[in-house]
C-alpha positions as CSV (number, residue, x, y, z in Angstrom):
1,M,0.7,-19.3,-9.2
2,T,4.5,-19.4,-8.7
3,A,6.5,-16.3,-8.0
4,G,7.9,-16.2,-11.5
5,M,4.5,-16.5,-13.1
6,L,3.0,-13.8,-10.9
7,I,5.9,-11.4,-11.6
8,D,5.8,-11.9,-15.4
9,D,2.0,-11.8,-15.5
10,V,1.6,-8.6,-13.5
11,A,4.6,-6.9,-15.1
12,E,3.1,-7.4,-18.5
13,E,-0.2,-5.8,-17.4
14,L,1.5,-2.9,-15.7
15,A,3.5,-2.2,-18.8
16,R,0.3,-2.3,-20.9
17,K,-2.1,-0.2,-18.8
18,G,-0.3,1.1,-15.7
19,Y,-2.1,-1.0,-13.1
20,A,-3.0,-4.6,-12.4
21,V,-5.5,-6.1,-9.9
22,R,-5.1,-9.7,-8.5
23,E,-7.6,-11.4,-6.3
24,Q,-7.0,-13.5,-3.2
25,A,-6.6,-16.8,-5.1
26,A,-3.8,-15.4,-7.3
27,M,-2.0,-14.0,-4.3
28,R,-2.3,-17.1,-2.1
29,R,1.5,-17.7,-2.2
30,W,2.0,-14.3,-0.6
31,L,-0.4,-15.1,2.2
32,E,1.3,-18.2,3.6
33,P,2.6,-19.2,6.1
34,G,1.5,-17.2,9.1
35,W,-1.3,-15.1,7.7
36,E,-3.3,-15.0,10.9
37,A,-0.5,-13.6,13.0
38,F,0.4,-11.2,10.2
39,A,-3.2,-9.8,10.0
40,Q,-3.7,-9.7,13.7
41,S,-0.8,-7.2,14.0
42,W,-3.2,-4.5,12.5
43,N,-5.0,-4.6,15.9
44,G,-1.9,-3.0,17.4
45,L,-1.5,0.1,15.2
46,A,-1.0,3.6,16.7
47,E,-3.2,6.6,16.0
48,D,-2.1,8.9,13.2
49,R,-1.9,12.3,14.8
50,Y,-0.8,14.2,11.7
51,M,-4.2,14.4,10.0
52,A,-4.6,18.1,8.9
53,D,-8.3,17.6,8.7
54,G,-8.5,16.8,12.4
55,G,-9.7,13.3,11.7
56,R,-9.1,10.5,14.2
57,Y,-10.1,7.7,11.8
58,R,-6.7,6.4,10.8
59,R,-4.2,4.3,12.6
60,R,-0.8,3.2,11.1
61,R,2.7,1.9,11.5
62,F,5.7,2.6,9.2
63,A,9.0,1.1,8.2
64,V,11.7,1.7,5.6
65,F,13.9,-0.9,3.8
66,R,16.5,-1.1,1.1
67,V,16.0,-4.0,-1.4
68,E,18.8,-4.8,-3.7
69,R,19.4,-8.0,-5.7
70,G,17.2,-10.0,-3.4
71,T,18.7,-8.6,-0.2
72,I,16.3,-6.9,2.2
73,V,17.7,-4.5,4.8
74,R,15.6,-2.6,7.3
75,L,16.9,0.9,7.6
76,P,16.9,3.0,10.9
77,H,13.5,4.4,11.8
78,Q,12.9,7.7,10.0
79,P,10.1,10.1,9.2
80,H,7.8,9.7,6.2
81,F,7.8,12.8,4.0
82,Q,5.7,13.7,1.0
83,A,5.8,17.0,-0.9
84,L,2.6,19.0,-1.1
85,T,2.6,18.2,-4.8
86,Y,1.7,14.6,-4.0
87,N,-0.2,15.0,-0.7
88,R,-2.3,18.2,-0.6
89,L,-3.6,17.5,2.9
90,N,-0.6,16.2,4.9
91,G,2.4,16.9,2.7
92,G,5.3,19.2,3.5
93,V,5.7,17.8,7.0
94,A,8.2,15.1,8.3
95,R,5.8,12.7,9.9
96,W,7.1,10.3,12.6
97,F,4.8,7.3,12.8
98,A,5.1,4.4,15.2
99,P,7.4,1.8,13.7
100,V,6.4,-1.6,12.3
101,S,7.2,-4.2,14.9
102,D,10.3,-6.4,14.4
103,A,8.1,-9.4,14.3
104,I,6.2,-8.1,11.3
105,A,9.2,-6.5,9.6
106,T,10.9,-9.9,9.6
107,H,7.7,-12.0,9.0
108,P,7.9,-14.4,6.1
109,I,4.9,-12.7,4.4
110,T,6.6,-9.3,4.6
111,R,9.8,-10.6,3.3
112,R,8.1,-12.4,0.4
113,I,6.1,-9.3,-0.6
114,L,9.2,-7.0,-0.4
115,G,11.4,-9.3,-2.4
116,E,9.0,-10.4,-5.0
117,A,7.4,-7.0,-5.6
118,A,10.9,-5.6,-6.0
119,A,11.5,-8.2,-8.7
120,L,8.2,-7.5,-10.3
121,F,8.9,-3.7,-10.5
122,E,12.4,-4.4,-11.7
123,T,10.8,-6.3,-14.6
124,A,8.0,-3.8,-15.3
125,L,10.0,-0.6,-14.5
126,P,13.7,-1.4,-15.0
127,S,15.8,0.4,-12.5
128,G,19.2,0.0,-14.3
129,G,20.5,-2.0,-11.4
130,A,19.6,0.6,-8.8
131,S,18.5,-0.5,-5.4
132,W,14.9,0.1,-4.2
133,H,14.0,2.5,-1.4
134,V,10.9,0.8,0.0
135,E,8.4,2.2,2.5
136,M,5.9,-0.1,4.2
137,H,2.7,1.3,5.7
138,Q,0.2,-0.6,7.8
139,F,-3.1,1.3,7.7
140,R,-6.4,0.9,9.5
141,I,-9.3,3.1,8.6
142,A,-12.3,3.2,10.9
143,A,-15.8,4.6,10.4
144,R,-18.8,5.1,12.6
145,Q,-22.4,5.9,11.9
146,D,-21.8,9.6,12.5
147,A,-18.3,9.7,10.9
148,A,-17.1,8.3,7.6
149,G,-13.5,7.0,7.3
150,L,-11.3,8.3,4.5
151,P,-8.8,5.7,3.1
152,T,-7.3,8.4,0.9
153,P,-8.0,11.7,2.7
154,E,-5.7,13.6,0.3
155,G,-8.1,12.6,-2.6
156,V,-7.1,11.1,-5.9
157,H,-3.3,11.2,-6.0
158,R,0.0,9.8,-6.9
159,D,2.5,8.9,-4.2
160,G,5.6,10.3,-6.0
161,V,7.4,7.0,-6.3
162,D,7.9,4.4,-9.0
163,G,5.7,1.4,-8.0
164,V,3.0,0.8,-5.4
165,V,1.5,-2.4,-3.9
166,V,-1.8,-2.1,-2.1
167,M,-3.0,-5.3,-0.4
168,L,-6.3,-5.7,1.6
169,V,-5.6,-7.3,4.9
170,G,-9.1,-7.1,6.4
171,R,-12.5,-5.6,5.8
172,S,-15.3,-5.7,8.4
173,N,-18.8,-4.2,8.3
174,V,-17.7,-1.9,5.4
175,A,-19.8,-0.3,2.8
176,S,-18.1,1.4,-0.2
177,G,-14.3,1.7,-0.1
178,I,-14.1,1.5,-3.9
179,T,-10.6,1.9,-5.5
180,E,-10.6,4.1,-8.5
181,I,-7.8,4.5,-11.1
182,F,-7.4,7.6,-13.3
183,D,-5.1,8.7,-16.0
184,P,-3.1,12.0,-15.6
185,H,-5.9,14.0,-17.3
186,G,-8.6,12.7,-14.9
187,G,-10.1,10.1,-17.2
188,K,-11.3,7.0,-15.2
189,L,-9.4,3.9,-16.1
190,G,-11.0,1.5,-13.7
191,A,-12.9,1.0,-10.4
192,F,-13.0,-2.1,-8.2
193,T,-13.3,-3.1,-4.6
194,L,-10.6,-4.9,-2.7
195,A,-12.9,-7.2,-0.8
196,R,-11.1,-10.3,0.5
197,P,-7.9,-10.6,2.4
198,G,-5.1,-10.7,-0.1
199,D,-6.9,-8.8,-2.9
200,T,-4.1,-6.6,-4.3
201,V,-3.6,-3.8,-6.8
202,F,-0.2,-3.0,-8.3
203,L,0.4,0.5,-9.6
204,D,2.9,2.2,-12.0
205,D,2.8,5.4,-10.0
206,A,4.3,7.6,-12.7
207,R,1.4,6.7,-15.1
208,V,-1.8,6.5,-13.0
209,F,-3.5,8.3,-10.1
210,H,-5.5,6.4,-7.5
211,G,-8.1,7.1,-4.7
212,V,-10.5,5.2,-2.5
213,T,-14.0,6.3,-1.7
214,P,-15.0,6.9,2.0
215,I,-16.1,3.9,4.0
216,V,-19.2,3.8,6.2
217,P,-20.6,1.0,8.4
218,L,-23.0,-1.5,6.8
219,D,-24.5,-2.0,10.3
220,P,-24.6,1.4,12.0
221,A,-24.5,-0.2,15.4
222,H,-20.9,-1.3,14.9
223,P,-17.8,0.4,13.5
224,A,-16.5,-0.3,10.0
225,L,-12.8,-1.3,9.7
226,R,-10.6,-1.5,6.6
227,D,-7.0,-2.7,7.0
228,V,-4.5,-2.4,4.2
229,L,-0.8,-2.9,3.6
230,V,0.7,-0.3,1.3
231,V,4.3,-0.7,0.1
232,T,6.0,1.8,-2.2
233,F,9.1,1.3,-4.3
234,Q,11.4,4.1,-5.4
235,R,14.7,3.8,-7.3
236,D,17.8,5.0,-5.6
237,P,19.7,6.7,-8.5
238,M,22.9,6.8,-6.5
239,T,23.2,3.0,-6.8
240,A,22.4,2.6,-10.5
241,Q,25.1,0.8,-12.5
């Protein structure tokens, strides 16, 4: 599927129901070249020490970009902040996470995802010419026999942005980890599992809530690992035409 076909196809579905799921085969253009090195970078994430539940099951890195008319600029490293309205567990705190490496921030896969997803959301959620404030999160959730891992420890939520991309990077020895989509009144709109590298869900964050069920090991003798890339897109009203 070409970039234009993917953008138009997903944008239409987002406009119709607020989310769109695409499997690995449809996302293949986003996974090449260099997927192996891209995915291996998840082995170098740093522990998230801001977990208000005391959990040590999440590792991550973070970066911020501005995307405007196809131009992608990485911004100086800064904290990630969410209001308690959107993150009841860890919100209200400026959280300084380890930065995404330069090699991954400039990787062809990263650049393709940022550029094409911005174009997709511009089609589905027109910004009036505004640039996009883009936050990139590399997440690894780990679980053991005696401790489940929580992909969304804040529960079912919105992120407080305009558009969200969640792409599975890796999944090893994992049971559950089901993504669930809800309307603002709590009605379930869908449930699915991102199972293969490249499986992706696109979200209109203003219209739907999302959450992921806890993961546990299939084989209790070994840890369960779930790696995802989350990229959020928010309009910058100061740059609107």
